[in-house]
RORO-899064 format. One record per residue (C-alpha): y, x, z; chain. Coordinates in nm, 3 decimals. Layout:
<v Y, u X, w Z, mol A>
...
This chain:
<v 8.227, u 9.802, w -1.788, mol A>
<v 7.945, u 9.973, w -1.610, mol A>
<v 8.174, u 10.261, w -1.535, mol A>
<v 8.424, u 10.033, w -1.366, mol A>
<v 8.152, u 9.879, w -1.156, mol A>
<v 8.028, u 10.222, w -1.057, mol A>
<v 8.378, u 10.337, w -0.965, mol A>
<v 8.436, u 10.026, w -0.756, mol A>
<v 8.109, u 10.083, w -0.575, mol A>
<v 8.205, u 10.440, w -0.497, mol A>
<v 8.541, u 10.333, w -0.361, mol A>
<v 8.378, u 10.067, w -0.147, mol A>
<v 8.125, u 10.316, w -0.017, mol A>
<v 8.402, u 10.561, w 0.065, mol A>
<v 8.595, u 10.294, w 0.253, mol A>
<v 8.288, u 10.194, w 0.448, mol A>
<v 8.212, u 10.557, w 0.531, mol A>
<v 8.567, u 10.615, w 0.650, mol A>
<v 8.557, u 10.302, w 0.864, mol A>
<v 8.227, u 10.409, w 1.018, mol A>
<v 8.369, u 10.756, w 1.091, mol A>
<v 8.675, u 10.609, w 1.258, mol A>
<v 8.458, u 10.376, w 1.464, mol A>
<v 8.235, u 10.663, w 1.569, mol A>
<v 8.536, u 10.877, w 1.664, mol A>
<v 8.680, u 10.595, w 1.872, mol A>
<v 8.348, u 10.547, w 2.047, mol A>
<v 8.322, u 10.918, w 2.124, mol A>
<v 8.674, u 10.917, w 2.269, mol A>
<v 8.591, u 10.616, w 2.486, mol A>
<v 8.274, u 10.781, w 2.613, mol A>
<v 8.463, u 11.103, w 2.688, mol A>
<v 8.732, u 10.911, w 2.878, mol A>
<v 8.463, u 10.727, w 3.070, mol A>
<v 8.294, u 11.052, w 3.166, mol A>
<v 8.626, u 11.199, w 3.281, mol A>
<v 8.691, u 10.886, w 3.485, mol A>
<v 8.347, u 10.899, w 3.640, mol A>
<v 8.390, u 11.267, w 3.725, mol A>
<v 8.729, u 11.196, w 3.882, mol A>
<v 8.584, u 10.911, w 4.088, mol A>
<v 8.289, u 11.127, w 4.195, mol A>
<v 8.524, u 11.410, w 4.296, mol A>
<v 8.749, u 11.169, w 4.485, mol A>
<v 8.450, u 11.018, w 4.664, mol A>
<v 8.317, u 11.364, w 4.752, mol A>
<v 8.655, u 11.466, w 4.889, mol A>
<v 8.674, u 11.140, w 5.081, mol A>
<v 8.331, u 11.194, w 5.238, mol A>
<v 8.425, u 11.552, w 5.331, mol A>
<v 8.752, u 11.427, w 5.480, mol A>
<v 8.561, u 11.164, w 5.676, mol A>
<v 8.315, u 11.421, w 5.813, mol A>
<v 8.562, u 11.700, w 5.889, mol A>
<v 8.876, u 11.512, w 5.994, mol A>
<v 8.836, u 11.141, w 6.059, mol A>
<v 8.508, u 11.140, w 6.254, mol A>
<v 8.610, u 11.438, w 6.477, mol A>
<v 8.943, u 11.264, w 6.544, mol A>
<v 8.762, u 10.944, w 6.640, mol A>
<v 8.518, u 11.138, w 6.859, mol A>
<v 8.800, u 11.327, w 7.034, mol A>
<v 8.990, u 11.007, w 7.106, mol A>
<v 8.674, u 10.843, w 7.235, mol A>
<v 8.611, u 11.143, w 7.460, mol A>
<v 8.963, u 11.141, w 7.603, mol A>
<v 9.000, u 10.762, w 7.618, mol A>
<v 9.290, u 10.745, w 7.368, mol A>
<v 9.362, u 10.461, w 7.127, mol A>
<v 9.221, u 10.489, w 6.774, mol A>
<v 9.549, u 10.394, w 6.607, mol A>
<v 9.640, u 10.755, w 6.528, mol A>
<v 9.318, u 10.838, w 6.344, mol A>
<v 9.392, u 10.978, w 5.993, mol A>
<v 9.326, u 10.740, w 5.703, mol A>
<v 9.161, u 10.797, w 5.364, mol A>
<v 9.297, u 11.056, w 5.123, mol A>
<v 9.298, u 10.850, w 4.801, mol A>
<v 9.394, u 10.486, w 4.739, mol A>
<v 9.118, u 10.231, w 4.716, mol A>
<v 9.149, u 10.199, w 4.336, mol A>
<v 9.065, u 10.568, w 4.287, mol A>
<v 8.737, u 10.560, w 4.475, mol A>
<v 8.620, u 10.205, w 4.414, mol A>
<v 8.652, u 9.897, w 4.629, mol A>
<v 8.292, u 9.893, w 4.746, mol A>
<v 8.296, u 10.261, w 4.840, mol A>
<v 8.625, u 10.219, w 5.029, mol A>
<v 8.484, u 9.923, w 5.221, mol A>
<v 8.174, u 10.128, w 5.309, mol A>
<v 8.394, u 10.406, w 5.452, mol A>
<v 8.595, u 10.156, w 5.652, mol A>
<v 8.273, u 10.011, w 5.791, mol A>
<v 8.168, u 10.358, w 5.910, mol A>
<v 8.502, u 10.413, w 6.083, mol A>
<v 8.492, u 10.071, w 6.246, mol A>
<v 8.136, u 10.128, w 6.366, mol A>
<v 8.226, u 10.465, w 6.516, mol A>
<v 8.532, u 10.327, w 6.691, mol A>
<v 8.374, u 10.008, w 6.817, mol A>
<v 8.348, u 9.935, w 7.184, mol A>
<v 7.971, u 9.971, w 7.176, mol A>
<v 7.998, u 10.316, w 7.019, mol A>
<v 8.254, u 10.418, w 7.279, mol A>
<v 8.025, u 10.302, w 7.558, mol A>
<v 7.730, u 10.490, w 7.409, mol A>
<v 7.938, u 10.806, w 7.375, mol A>
<v 8.059, u 10.789, w 7.733, mol A>
<v 7.709, u 10.713, w 7.858, mol A>
<v 7.576, u 11.017, w 7.672, mol A>
<v 7.843, u 11.246, w 7.815, mol A>
<v 7.799, u 11.111, w 8.166, mol A>
<v 7.424, u 11.160, w 8.138, mol A>
<v 7.460, u 11.519, w 8.017, mol A>
<v 7.709, u 11.605, w 8.290, mol A>
<v 7.494, u 11.440, w 8.557, mol A>
<v 7.194, u 11.641, w 8.439, mol A>
<v 7.392, u 11.965, w 8.447, mol A>
<v 7.531, u 11.885, w 8.790, mol A>
<v 7.189, u 11.798, w 8.931, mol A>
<v 7.034, u 12.120, w 8.802, mol A>
<v 7.329, u 12.327, w 8.925, mol A>
<v 7.323, u 12.176, w 9.274, mol A>
<v 6.947, u 12.228, w 9.300, mol A>
<v 6.976, u 12.591, w 9.187, mol A>
<v 7.264, u 12.652, w 9.425, mol A>
<v 7.081, u 12.500, w 9.721, mol A>
<v 6.767, u 12.703, w 9.650, mol A>
<v 6.964, u 13.026, w 9.613, mol A>
<v 7.156, u 12.956, w 9.934, mol A>
<v 6.836, u 12.898, w 10.131, mol A>
<v 6.685, u 13.212, w 9.981, mol A>
<v 6.986, u 13.422, w 10.077, mol A>
<v 6.986, u 13.282, w 10.431, mol A>
<v 6.617, u 13.365, w 10.472, mol A>
<v 6.670, u 13.714, w 10.332, mol A>
<v 6.967, u 13.770, w 10.565, mol A>
<v 6.742, u 13.681, w 10.858, mol A>
<v 6.468, u 13.912, w 10.732, mol A>
<v 6.710, u 14.203, w 10.686, mol A>
<v 6.796, u 14.198, w 11.056, mol A>
<v 6.438, u 14.286, w 11.153, mol A>
<v 6.358, u 14.550, w 10.889, mol A>
<v 6.376, u 14.922, w 10.961, mol A>
<v 6.170, u 15.051, w 10.668, mol A>
<v 6.405, u 15.165, w 10.390, mol A>
<v 6.147, u 15.098, w 10.117, mol A>
<v 6.090, u 14.743, w 10.233, mol A>
<v 6.465, u 14.696, w 10.273, mol A>
<v 6.511, u 14.806, w 9.911, mol A>
<v 6.275, u 14.535, w 9.791, mol A>
<v 6.441, u 14.273, w 10.011, mol A>
<v 6.784, u 14.368, w 9.879, mol A>
<v 6.658, u 14.339, w 9.522, mol A>
<v 6.544, u 13.985, w 9.598, mol A>
<v 6.881, u 13.915, w 9.761, mol A>
<v 7.060, u 14.044, w 9.453, mol A>
<v 6.847, u 13.818, w 9.232, mol A>
<v 6.946, u 13.523, w 9.452, mol A>
<v 7.310, u 13.621, w 9.403, mol A>
<v 7.258, u 13.600, w 9.025, mol A>
<v 7.113, u 13.250, w 9.063, mol A>
<v 7.408, u 13.149, w 9.280, mol A>
<v 7.658, u 13.269, w 9.018, mol A>
<v 7.478, u 13.087, w 8.737, mol A>
<v 7.471, u 12.769, w 8.945, mol A>
<v 7.842, u 12.803, w 9.023, mol A>
<v 7.914, u 12.845, w 8.651, mol A>
<v 7.739, u 12.516, w 8.576, mol A>
<v 7.925, u 12.344, w 8.860, mol A>
<v 8.261, u 12.471, w 8.735, mol A>
<v 8.180, u 12.345, w 8.386, mol A>
<v 8.113, u 12.004, w 8.543, mol A>
<v 8.455, u 12.012, w 8.710, mol A>
<v 8.324, u 12.093, w 9.059, mol A>
<v 8.510, u 12.383, w 9.217, mol A>
<v 8.345, u 12.603, w 9.482, mol A>
<v 8.477, u 12.575, w 9.836, mol A>
<v 8.716, u 12.839, w 9.964, mol A>
<v 8.535, u 13.128, w 10.126, mol A>
<v 8.826, u 13.354, w 10.212, mol A>
<v 9.094, u 13.265, w 10.464, mol A>
<v 9.278, u 13.599, w 10.448, mol A>
<v 9.425, u 13.804, w 10.163, mol A>
<v 9.175, u 14.023, w 9.976, mol A>
<v 9.268, u 14.327, w 9.770, mol A>
<v 9.215, u 14.321, w 9.396, mol A>
<v 8.989, u 14.621, w 9.439, mol A>
<v 8.762, u 14.423, w 9.673, mol A>
<v 8.772, u 14.126, w 9.433, mol A>
<v 8.641, u 14.343, w 9.152, mol A>
<v 8.381, u 14.501, w 9.380, mol A>
<v 8.271, u 14.156, w 9.490, mol A>
<v 8.243, u 14.052, w 9.125, mol A>
<v 8.047, u 14.369, w 9.058, mol A>
<v 7.790, u 14.273, w 9.321, mol A>
<v 7.720, u 13.946, w 9.133, mol A>
<v 7.600, u 14.096, w 8.805, mol A>
<v 7.269, u 14.257, w 8.712, mol A>
<v 7.383, u 14.603, w 8.599, mol A>
<v 7.630, u 14.659, w 8.883, mol A>
<v 7.566, u 15.035, w 8.880, mol A>
<v 7.745, u 15.077, w 8.547, mol A>
<v 8.083, u 14.954, w 8.674, mol A>
<v 8.351, u 15.215, w 8.750, mol A>
<v 8.656, u 15.070, w 8.932, mol A>
<v 8.996, u 15.237, w 8.962, mol A>
<v 9.303, u 15.120, w 9.157, mol A>
<v 9.395, u 14.789, w 9.315, mol A>
<v 9.368, u 14.885, w 9.682, mol A>
<v 9.730, u 14.790, w 9.757, mol A>
<v 9.741, u 14.463, w 9.559, mol A>
<v 9.628, u 14.158, w 9.756, mol A>
<v 9.524, u 13.816, w 9.625, mol A>
<v 9.612, u 13.492, w 9.806, mol A>
<v 9.303, u 13.335, w 9.973, mol A>
<v 9.280, u 13.019, w 9.756, mol A>
<v 9.252, u 13.229, w 9.438, mol A>
<v 8.999, u 13.486, w 9.559, mol A>
<v 8.676, u 13.301, w 9.478, mol A>
<v 8.785, u 13.184, w 9.133, mol A>
<v 8.923, u 13.523, w 9.033, mol A>
<v 8.608, u 13.696, w 9.158, mol A>
<v 8.387, u 13.453, w 8.965, mol A>
<v 8.587, u 13.496, w 8.643, mol A>
<v 8.583, u 13.877, w 8.666, mol A>
<v 8.207, u 13.867, w 8.731, mol A>
<v 8.155, u 13.675, w 8.406, mol A>
<v 8.370, u 13.926, w 8.215, mol A>
<v 8.181, u 14.219, w 8.368, mol A>
<v 7.852, u 14.054, w 8.277, mol A>
<v 7.964, u 14.024, w 7.914, mol A>
<v 8.081, u 14.386, w 7.910, mol A>
<v 7.747, u 14.518, w 8.038, mol A>
<v 7.532, u 14.293, w 7.818, mol A>
<v 7.712, u 14.383, w 7.493, mol A>
<v 7.733, u 14.759, w 7.547, mol A>
<v 7.464, u 15.032, w 7.563, mol A>
<v 7.289, u 15.055, w 7.899, mol A>
<v 7.356, u 15.430, w 7.920, mol A>
<v 7.735, u 15.383, w 7.918, mol A>
<v 7.974, u 15.280, w 8.191, mol A>
<v 8.216, u 14.989, w 8.200, mol A>
<v 8.556, u 15.111, w 8.319, mol A>
<v 8.775, u 14.874, w 8.522, mol A>
<v 9.138, u 14.972, w 8.574, mol A>
<v 9.365, u 14.774, w 8.807, mol A>
<v 9.737, u 14.833, w 8.780, mol A>
<v 10.061, u 14.664, w 8.886, mol A>
<v 10.297, u 14.540, w 8.614, mol A>
<v 10.640, u 14.384, w 8.615, mol A>
<v 10.525, u 14.024, w 8.654, mol A>
<v 10.211, u 14.079, w 8.860, mol A>
<v 9.895, u 14.282, w 8.807, mol A>
<v 9.636, u 14.333, w 8.536, mol A>
<v 9.264, u 14.403, w 8.551, mol A>
<v 9.152, u 14.588, w 8.237, mol A>
<v 8.780, u 14.591, w 8.157, mol A>
<v 8.677, u 14.838, w 7.883, mol A>
<v 8.325, u 14.869, w 7.750, mol A>
<v 8.178, u 15.119, w 7.503, mol A>
<v 7.998, u 14.869, w 7.281, mol A>
<v 8.040, u 14.804, w 6.911, mol A>
<v 8.335, u 14.569, w 6.957, mol A>
<v 8.376, u 14.221, w 6.809, mol A>
<v 8.429, u 14.130, w 6.443, mol A>
<v 8.747, u 13.929, w 6.387, mol A>
<v 8.563, u 13.599, w 6.345, mol A>
<v 8.356, u 13.652, w 6.661, mol A>
<v 8.668, u 13.757, w 6.853, mol A>
<v 8.847, u 13.442, w 6.736, mol A>
<v 8.551, u 13.229, w 6.846, mol A>
<v 8.543, u 13.398, w 7.188, mol A>
<v 8.917, u 13.344, w 7.230, mol A>
<v 8.867, u 12.979, w 7.143, mol A>
<v 8.609, u 12.948, w 7.421, mol A>
<v 8.871, u 13.079, w 7.663, mol A>
<v 9.142, u 12.842, w 7.543, mol A>
<v 8.957, u 12.518, w 7.467, mol A>
<v 8.757, u 12.278, w 7.680, mol A>
<v 8.384, u 12.309, w 7.618, mol A>
<v 8.195, u 11.991, w 7.535, mol A>
<v 7.877, u 11.994, w 7.742, mol A>
<v 7.716, u 11.743, w 7.507, mol A>
<v 7.751, u 11.985, w 7.214, mol A>
<v 7.656, u 12.325, w 7.351, mol A>
<v 7.428, u 12.419, w 7.063, mol A>
<v 7.088, u 12.585, w 7.059, mol A>
<v 7.201, u 12.895, w 7.255, mol A>
<v 7.473, u 12.782, w 7.496, mol A>
<v 7.709, u 13.049, w 7.634, mol A>
<v 7.905, u 12.929, w 7.931, mol A>
<v 8.054, u 13.254, w 8.063, mol A>
<v 8.381, u 13.264, w 7.869, mol A>
<v 8.420, u 12.887, w 7.893, mol A>
<v 8.391, u 12.916, w 8.272, mol A>
<v 8.651, u 13.196, w 8.272, mol A>
<v 8.882, u 12.972, w 8.071, mol A>
<v 8.844, u 12.685, w 8.319, mol A>
<v 8.920, u 12.912, w 8.613, mol A>
<v 9.226, u 13.055, w 8.434, mol A>
<v 9.366, u 12.707, w 8.370, mol A>
<v 9.289, u 12.594, w 8.725, mol A>
<v 9.446, u 12.894, w 8.903, mol A>
<v 9.711, u 13.002, w 8.652, mol A>
<v 9.602, u 13.352, w 8.550, mol A>
<v 9.550, u 13.462, w 8.189, mol A>
<v 9.266, u 13.640, w 8.007, mol A>
<v 9.300, u 13.813, w 7.670, mol A>
<v 9.023, u 13.970, w 7.459, mol A>
<v 9.110, u 14.251, w 7.218, mol A>
<v 8.919, u 14.498, w 7.005, mol A>
<v 9.142, u 14.789, w 7.108, mol A>
<v 8.929, u 14.948, w 7.378, mol A>
<v 8.977, u 15.323, w 7.400, mol A>
<v 8.599, u 15.361, w 7.399, mol A>
<v 8.537, u 15.172, w 7.076, mol A>
<v 8.428, u 14.847, w 7.236, mol A>
<v 8.607, u 14.538, w 7.360, mol A>
<v 8.884, u 14.517, w 7.618, mol A>
<v 8.926, u 14.214, w 7.844, mol A>
<v 9.264, u 14.202, w 8.019, mol A>
<v 9.311, u 13.963, w 8.312, mol A>
<v 9.676, u 13.909, w 8.403, mol A>
<v 9.730, u 13.794, w 8.763, mol A>
<v 10.087, u 13.663, w 8.816, mol A>
<v 10.283, u 13.744, w 9.128, mol A>
<v 10.243, u 13.392, w 9.265, mol A>
<v 9.871, u 13.468, w 9.311, mol A>
<v 9.948, u 13.794, w 9.491, mol A>
<v 10.064, u 13.847, w 9.846, mol A>
<v 10.117, u 14.112, w 10.111, mol A>
<v 9.828, u 14.238, w 10.325, mol A>
<v 9.770, u 14.057, w 10.652, mol A>
<v 9.910, u 14.349, w 10.851, mol A>
<v 10.260, u 14.272, w 10.715, mol A>
<v 10.244, u 13.925, w 10.867, mol A>
<v 10.094, u 14.025, w 11.202, mol A>
<v 10.321, u 14.324, w 11.259, mol A>
<v 10.613, u 14.102, w 11.359, mol A>
<v 10.401, u 13.939, w 11.634, mol A>
<v 10.290, u 14.269, w 11.786, mol A>
<v 10.472, u 14.443, w 12.071, mol A>
<v 10.753, u 14.677, w 11.960, mol A>
<v 10.649, u 15.038, w 11.929, mol A>
<v 10.760, u 15.269, w 12.213, mol A>
<v 10.999, u 15.545, w 12.115, mol A>
<v 10.868, u 15.899, w 12.142, mol A>
<v 11.085, u 16.149, w 12.328, mol A>
<v 11.215, u 16.443, w 12.132, mol A>
<v 10.978, u 16.736, w 12.127, mol A>
<v 10.670, u 16.522, w 12.193, mol A>
<v 10.396, u 16.567, w 11.936, mol A>
<v 10.247, u 16.253, w 11.788, mol A>
<v 9.876, u 16.214, w 11.726, mol A>
<v 9.771, u 16.244, w 11.364, mol A>
<v 9.557, u 15.958, w 11.233, mol A>
<v 9.189, u 16.036, w 11.213, mol A>
<v 9.088, u 16.149, w 10.869, mol A>
<v 8.714, u 16.093, w 10.901, mol A>
<v 8.711, u 15.713, w 10.903, mol A>
<v 8.396, u 15.609, w 10.716, mol A>
<v 8.470, u 15.449, w 10.382, mol A>
<v 8.330, u 15.108, w 10.294, mol A>
<v 8.313, u 15.191, w 9.924, mol A>
<v 7.957, u 15.285, w 9.819, mol A>
<v 7.880, u 15.569, w 9.588, mol A>
<v 7.884, u 15.500, w 9.215, mol A>
<v 7.560, u 15.336, w 9.107, mol A>
<v 7.483, u 15.204, w 9.456, mol A>
<v 7.459, u 14.841, w 9.551, mol A>
<v 7.802, u 14.707, w 9.658, mol A>
<v 7.794, u 14.664, w 10.033, mol A>
<v 7.811, u 14.327, w 10.198, mol A>
<v 8.135, u 14.268, w 10.381, mol A>
<v 8.210, u 14.015, w 10.651, mol A>
<v 8.388, u 13.707, w 10.518, mol A>
<v 8.567, u 13.675, w 10.851, mol A>
<v 8.618, u 14.046, w 10.913, mol A>
<v 8.951, u 14.201, w 11.001, mol A>
<v 9.174, u 14.222, w 10.696, mol A>
<v 9.408, u 14.454, w 10.889, mol A>
<v 9.137, u 14.717, w 10.925, mol A>
<v 9.038, u 14.676, w 10.561, mol A>
<v 9.398, u 14.721, w 10.450, mol A>
<v 9.444, u 15.025, w 10.672, mol A>
<v 9.127, u 15.192, w 10.549, mol A>
<v 9.215, u 15.119, w 10.186, mol A>
<v 9.566, u 15.261, w 10.227, mol A>
<v 9.449, u 15.575, w 10.414, mol A>
<v 9.145, u 15.674, w 10.216, mol A>
<v 9.160, u 15.510, w 9.873, mol A>
<v 9.258, u 15.750, w 9.593, mol A>
<v 9.574, u 15.667, w 9.399, mol A>
<v 9.527, u 15.476, w 9.073, mol A>
<v 9.462, u 15.711, w 8.785, mol A>
<v 9.399, u 15.687, w 8.419, mol A>
<v 9.051, u 15.564, w 8.346, mol A>
<v 8.820, u 15.851, w 8.243, mol A>
<v 8.595, u 15.835, w 7.943, mol A>
<v 8.276, u 15.647, w 8.023, mol A>
<v 7.982, u 15.869, w 8.112, mol A>
<v 7.616, u 15.784, w 8.083, mol A>
<v 7.508, u 15.572, w 8.378, mol A>
<v 7.245, u 15.717, w 8.609, mol A>
<v 6.897, u 15.570, w 8.559, mol A>
<v 6.781, u 15.323, w 8.823, mol A>
<v 6.485, u 15.505, w 8.978, mol A>
<v 6.292, u 15.411, w 9.294, mol A>
<v 6.444, u 15.712, w 9.472, mol A>
<v 6.796, u 15.604, w 9.378, mol A>
<v 6.720, u 15.250, w 9.487, mol A>
<v 6.600, u 15.363, w 9.830, mol A>
<v 6.905, u 15.587, w 9.871, mol A>
<v 7.150, u 15.314, w 9.776, mol A>
<v 6.976, u 15.049, w 9.986, mol A>
<v 6.984, u 15.277, w 10.288, mol A>
<v 7.363, u 15.291, w 10.257, mol A>
<v 7.374, u 14.913, w 10.226, mol A>
<v 7.176, u 14.867, w 10.549, mol A>
<v 7.437, u 15.043, w 10.759, mol A>
<v 7.718, u 14.855, w 10.588, mol A>
<v 7.545, u 14.521, w 10.641, mol A>
<v 7.491, u 14.588, w 11.009, mol A>
<v 7.853, u 14.693, w 11.056, mol A>
<v 7.960, u 14.376, w 10.877, mol A>
<v 7.748, u 14.155, w 11.104, mol A>
<v 7.887, u 14.331, w 11.410, mol A>
<v 8.241, u 14.272, w 11.286, mol A>
<v 8.158, u 13.907, w 11.223, mol A>
<v 8.030, u 13.861, w 11.579, mol A>
<v 8.340, u 14.029, w 11.723, mol A>
<v 8.572, u 13.817, w 11.509, mol A>
<v 8.440, u 13.492, w 11.654, mol A>
<v 8.656, u 13.556, w 11.962, mol A>
<v 8.961, u 13.672, w 11.766, mol A>
<v 9.253, u 13.430, w 11.818, mol A>
<v 9.536, u 13.626, w 11.653, mol A>
<v 9.487, u 13.466, w 11.314, mol A>
<v 9.311, u 13.128, w 11.334, mol A>
<v 9.095, u 13.013, w 11.041, mol A>
<v 9.257, u 12.686, w 10.944, mol A>
<v 9.061, u 12.643, w 10.625, mol A>
<v 8.723, u 12.793, w 10.691, mol A>
<v 8.535, u 12.762, w 10.365, mol A>
<v 8.166, u 12.757, w 10.300, mol A>
<v 7.923, u 12.759, w 10.019, mol A>
<v 7.969, u 12.468, w 9.779, mol A>
């Protein structure tokens, strides 16, 4: 009898143990499923937050910036049941708050304030630089000492840097400089003018472009854009090397190739620089170290219709910037238009010798490393075209960059002395052109 009771107790204990084991196993499975569910919800919420930060908020901000409706903003990735009702409502509240009328007004007020601040600073800088250049121009007329002239020209060159920086800010604010040129200007002179606007102008070596002329409305913008590209090329390459500029005619227009001997650009940096050329820059989000040069070049290219490409295929190991100028921005020199209005040439009898053109016409192109000479904005384009055609060397392949000459006081005095004579000739040409009625200036531009 006792054995039966003992056996029954063992069976009961075994049944209870089995039941407890099954209950424990079920509980473990439920806890595991709950953990998996919680992990899935956490992952879905994390993905939703990342999607909100990287896609939805930028889309809302872009539509607010451009004034578009918010109906096309991307929605959440997962359904509401996967992330929780409260969490989904919280995300919707964020989106609604960002797209509300008050948020739109605050965003526009911020952007208007930033642009107004940039514009105010740029106009002040430009006005100060203009006054400084006018004063220095007046001082230059009464200076005969070459050493003093060298110092004055250095100050004038510094004022030119301030003017270019101010114009860059104005262009980024959507304010375009006034037209300065009323006659076609050769691409060679455009590059030389851009060269005179950068700090290390002595490192630029220009080849070709004397027979390719730019239409007057595009001169200032093209010159400004090339100046920014030259500035980048000199800043990001060793100071002992030259920056080679080659101008050549192509089937659909002309190209200006700028090659430096720097270290080049990594692919990610090159992609970022190309993006600055192609995309509009947000002044309210410039970052800690704003770089406006390439963004300004991009704005000019979209405004005028030329194209700029950056590649890492420079023959000198650095970066190549290629500016393509289409034919619609090019024209014939002014002499082609005025020739039809001149008296017909008299025929020369047979056996009569004709006079050969003088071969000792002084060139307006300064020596390499010298300050680019000032040229009259209203000077005769016919004379400039004639001199360029007679004395400019034919375009050749760009040579390998050589070490640039150091900027010593003796070199400065020598280069400034050459600038003095060029400046005086330019002023004399300007005074003589005031009475010139052959080609009236219908759109006489000025400083912005």
